[in-house]
N, C-alpha and C positions, 0 to 999 in steps of 0.2 A: 484542550492541551495545545500549547504552543509548540510549533515545530521549528527546528533549527534550519538554517540555510543549507547546510550540507545534506540533511535528510530530504529537504525539498528538492535539491538537485538530483538526488538518487531517485526520488519518486518521478521527477520529470523524465528521467532516463527510462523508467519503467513503462512510460507511455508507448515506447517502441516495442514492448513485449507483451502487450495486452492481447489475449485471445478469448474466445467465448468461455465464460465461467472461470477464467484464471488469469493471474498475472505472474510473470516470471521476472525475477530481479536479475537484470543483466550484470554479469560479472560477479566476482567473489567479494564479499564485504567482510571487514573484520567484525568480530563479535559485537562490539559496542554499536557500530553502525547498523548491523542487522537487527539488533534488539529495538532500536528506535524506529526503523522502517517497519518492522513486524508489528509494533504497537499501532502504527497508523493503519496498516492494512487490516489488522484485526478489528480496529474501531470501525472500519468500513464494511465489516462483515466477512472478511477473509479468514481462512484457516490454512496453516502450512500443511502441505501434503508432501511427505518425504519421498514417496515413490515418484511423483511427477516433478519434484523439485520446484514447486510453485505454490502460490497462495490460491486456494480454490474459493470461488464465489458461486455457490450453487444457483443455477438458473439465471445468472446475470450475463447479459450480452456485452459485446465489446464497447458499444457506444455508452452504455450506462456506466461501465467501469471507468472509461476515460473521462466522463463527465464528473464522476466522484473525485477522481484524482485531480482534475483541473480545478475543481472547487477547493480542494485542500491546498493546492499550490497558490491559488489566487488569494485565499484568506490567511494562509500560514498557520492554520489550526484545524483541529478535528475534535469532535466530541467523543470521548472514550467512556467506558464504563466507570472508571474511577472519577471522572468529572461529574458524573451523575450522582455519585455517592453510593 
């Protein structure tokens, strides 16, 4: 899945909010932007957790999460479930 420049900018900002096992989206996004960012974070293995207001990545450390996001930003794409069929 190709990722828009706006979504990549939001993901780049997320690098400031990476914690062990989770990523917090900094700031409030409109629905359309959130859906796009959510698709990328879910493709990376994250799941939205309403209670913590973050995407949870079970057992993933900060460096691993940052590397995954850096890879997405560098390539401008991510492989999602729908890409695999």
